[in-house]
C-alpha positions as CSV (number, residue, x, y, z in Angstrom):
1,M,0.1,0.3,-0.1
2,T,0.9,3.5,-0.7
3,C,0.9,6.4,2.0
4,D,-1.7,7.9,0.1
5,D,-3.4,4.6,0.5
6,V,-2.8,4.3,3.9
7,R,-4.2,8.0,4.5
8,A,-7.4,7.8,3.2
9,A,-7.7,4.2,5.0
10,L,-6.9,6.3,8.1
11,S,-9.2,9.3,7.1
12,A,-12.0,6.8,6.9
13,R,-11.5,5.2,10.2
14,L,-11.3,8.5,11.4
15,D,-14.7,9.5,10.3
16,G,-16.2,6.1,11.6
17,E,-16.1,4.6,8.2
18,D,-15.1,1.5,6.9
19,P,-11.2,1.9,5.9
20,G,-11.4,-1.2,3.8
21,T,-7.8,-1.9,5.1
22,P,-7.2,-4.3,8.3
23,P,-6.3,-2.5,11.3
24,A,-2.9,-4.6,11.8
25,T,-2.0,-3.6,8.3
26,L,-2.4,0.0,8.8
27,D,-1.2,0.5,12.1
28,A,2.0,-1.5,10.8
29,H,2.2,0.8,8.2
30,I,1.9,3.8,10.7
31,S,4.9,2.4,13.1
32,T,7.3,2.0,10.2
33,C,6.9,5.7,8.5
34,S,6.8,8.8,10.0
35,G,5.4,10.8,7.3
36,C,2.1,8.8,8.0
37,R,2.6,9.1,11.6
38,S,3.2,12.9,11.5
39,W,-0.2,13.1,9.3
40,L,-2.1,10.9,11.1
41,A,-1.4,13.0,14.4
42,R,-2.3,16.4,12.4
43,A,-5.5,14.6,11.1
44,E,-6.6,13.4,14.7
45,Q,-6.0,17.2,16.1
46,V,-8.3,18.5,12.9
47,T,-11.1,16.1,14.1
48,R,-10.8,16.7,17.8
49,L,-11.2,20.7,16.7
50,V,-14.0,20.0,14.4
51,R,-16.1,17.8,16.6
52,V,-15.2,19.7,19.9
53,Q,-17.3,22.5,19.4
54,A,-18.5,25.8,21.5
55,V,-22.2,25.3,22.7
56,D,-24.0,28.4,23.5
57,V,-25.1,28.4,27.0
58,P,-27.8,30.3,28.4
59,D,-26.9,33.1,30.8
60,L,-29.0,31.9,34.1
61,T,-27.4,34.5,36.3
62,A,-30.4,36.9,36.3
63,S,-33.3,34.2,36.9
64,V,-30.8,32.6,39.6
65,L,-30.4,35.7,41.5
66,A,-33.9,36.6,41.0
67,A,-34.7,33.1,42.7
68,V,-32.7,33.7,45.4
69,A,-34.4,36.8,46.2
70,A,-37.6,35.7,45.9
71,D,-36.7,32.6,48.6
72,E,-35.2,35.4,50.9
73,R,-38.4,37.4,50.2
74,A,-40.8,34.6,51.4
75,T,-38.5,33.6,54.6
76,R,-38.5,37.2,55.5
77,A,-42.0,37.6,55.2
78,A,-43.0,33.9,56.7
79,A,-40.7,35.2,59.8
80,M,-42.4,38.8,60.0
81,A,-45.9,37.0,59.9
82,G,-44.7,35.1,63.3
83,V,-43.1,38.3,64.7
84,R,-46.5,40.2,63.5
85,A,-48.9,37.2,65.1
86,R,-47.0,37.2,68.6
87,R,-47.0,41.0,68.9
88,Q,-50.7,40.8,68.4
89,V,-51.3,38.6,71.1
90,L,-49.0,40.6,73.5
91,R,-50.9,43.9,72.7
92,V,-53.9,42.1,73.5
93,A,-52.4,40.7,77.3
94,V,-51.1,44.3,77.8
95,A,-54.9,45.5,77.2
96,V,-56.4,43.2,79.3
97,A,-53.9,43.6,82.1
98,A,-55.0,47.6,81.8
99,A,-58.4,46.7,81.9
100,A,-58.0,44.6,84.8
101,Q,-56.1,47.6,86.8
102,L,-58.8,49.8,85.8
103,A,-61.4,47.4,87.3
104,I,-59.7,47.3,90.2
105,A,-58.8,50.7,90.9
106,L,-61.6,52.9,89.3
107,P,-64.2,51.6,92.1
108,I,-61.6,52.8,95.0
109,L,-60.5,55.9,93.4
110,L,-64.1,57.1,92.8
111,A,-66.6,55.9,95.2
112,G,-64.0,54.1,97.9
113,L,-65.2,50.2,97.5
114,G,-63.3,48.0,99.7
115,V,-61.4,51.0,101.7
116,V,-61.6,50.0,105.6
117,V,-59.0,52.2,106.9
118,D,-56.8,55.2,105.7
119,P,-59.3,56.0,102.6
120,H,-56.7,58.9,101.8
121,T,-53.7,56.4,101.1
122,S,-56.0,54.1,99.4
123,R,-57.2,56.7,96.7
124,E,-53.7,57.8,96.2
125,M,-52.5,54.2,95.6
126,A,-55.6,54.0,93.1
127,S,-55.1,57.1,91.3
128,F,-51.5,55.7,90.7
129,D,-52.9,52.6,89.3
130,V,-55.2,54.2,86.8
131,A,-52.4,56.3,85.5
132,L,-50.4,53.2,85.5
133,A,-53.4,51.3,83.5
134,V,-53.7,54.3,81.1
135,G,-50.4,53.8,80.0
136,F,-50.4,50.4,79.7
137,A,-53.6,50.8,77.5
138,L,-51.2,53.4,75.3
139,A,-48.8,51.2,74.9
140,A,-50.7,48.4,73.3
141,Y,-52.6,50.8,71.1
142,R,-49.7,51.5,69.9
143,P,-47.0,49.2,70.3
144,E,-44.2,51.3,68.8
145,R,-44.3,53.6,72.5
146,A,-44.0,50.5,74.8
147,Q,-40.4,50.3,75.2
148,A,-40.5,54.1,76.5
149,F,-42.9,52.7,80.0
150,V,-40.5,49.6,80.2
151,P,-38.1,51.3,82.9
152,V,-41.3,52.7,84.3
153,A,-43.2,49.2,84.8
154,F,-39.7,47.3,85.9
155,V,-39.2,50.2,88.3
156,L,-42.4,49.4,89.9
157,A,-42.4,45.5,89.9
158,V,-38.8,45.7,91.6
159,C,-40.1,48.2,94.2
160,L,-43.2,46.4,95.1
161,A,-41.7,42.6,95.0
162,G,-38.6,44.2,97.5
163,T,-40.8,46.2,99.9
164,S,-43.3,43.0,99.7
165,A,-40.4,41.0,100.8
166,V,-39.3,43.2,103.3
167,D,-43.0,43.5,105.2
168,I,-43.0,39.4,105.0
169,A,-40.1,39.1,106.6
170,N,-41.0,41.8,109.2
171,S,-44.8,39.9,109.8
172,T,-46.3,43.7,109.3
173,T,-48.3,41.9,106.3
174,A,-49.0,38.4,105.2
175,L,-48.1,36.6,101.9
176,V,-51.5,36.2,100.8
177,H,-51.8,40.1,100.8
178,E,-48.8,40.6,98.6
179,I,-49.9,38.0,95.9
180,G,-51.8,40.6,94.0
181,H,-48.1,42.7,93.4
182,L,-47.2,39.6,90.9
183,A,-49.5,41.1,88.3
184,A,-46.9,44.2,88.3
185,V,-44.5,41.9,87.7
186,V,-46.3,40.1,84.6
187,Q,-47.0,44.0,83.4
188,A,-43.5,44.4,83.3
189,G,-42.6,41.4,81.6
190,L,-45.6,41.7,79.2
191,L,-44.7,45.4,78.6
192,W,-40.7,44.6,77.7
193,A,-41.7,41.5,75.3
194,L,-44.3,43.9,73.3
195,G,-41.6,46.3,73.3
196,R,-39.0,44.0,72.1
197,T,-41.6,42.1,69.3
198,T,-42.0,45.5,67.9
199,R,-38.4,46.3,67.6
200,Q,-38.3,43.3,65.5
201,M,-40.5,44.5,63.0
202,E,-38.5,47.4,62.0
203,P,-36.6,47.7,59.2
204,P,-32.8,47.9,59.5
205,L,-31.2,51.3,59.4
206,A,-29.3,51.9,56.2
207,A,-25.5,52.7,56.8
208,P,-24.5,56.2,56.2
209,A,-23.1,57.1,53.2
210,V,-19.1,58.1,53.7
211,A,-18.1,61.0,51.0
212,G,-14.4,60.0,49.6
213,P,-11.5,62.2,49.5
214,R,-11.9,64.5,46.5
């Protein structure tokens, strides 16, 4: 076989066709003919370049980023819905506490009901309770203001708990008479929780822009 015959057969084999010549014959010729061996190397390289072509891949960056953003928005919306529901429960609880405090204090303030000794001191305490109940009602109506009442509520709860403990230790009052002061502790906790939950619903503050050097 001439080199031209061998190269034609090799070309057919590269194209997946029948070379018409036994592979052993072609391989034997290539092993002894440097020209055909070089030709085959170049032909194989050209064949690879022709067969391996670039494929147009669509740019999915925008759709992927949009999907990620949508997922983040859905996650934030679900979390915000939970916070909103929790805040609504706390608003109702604070409003109920305010209504209960008013229901107890107003009869004492207006009619002196239940006052046995020292009516003046009892009415002063009832006035304080009414004012505190109004503050709690305002916090339930405008939860964004709840945080402002938290220090007052906690100071009241701490003072009442401390004086009750001292009076019980000195036997100047009975434990059963001081259980009512636990309501102040509960109210303070509810008010703190309402303020904290309301803060979670506030949008994050944007970072201030820093002017660069001119």
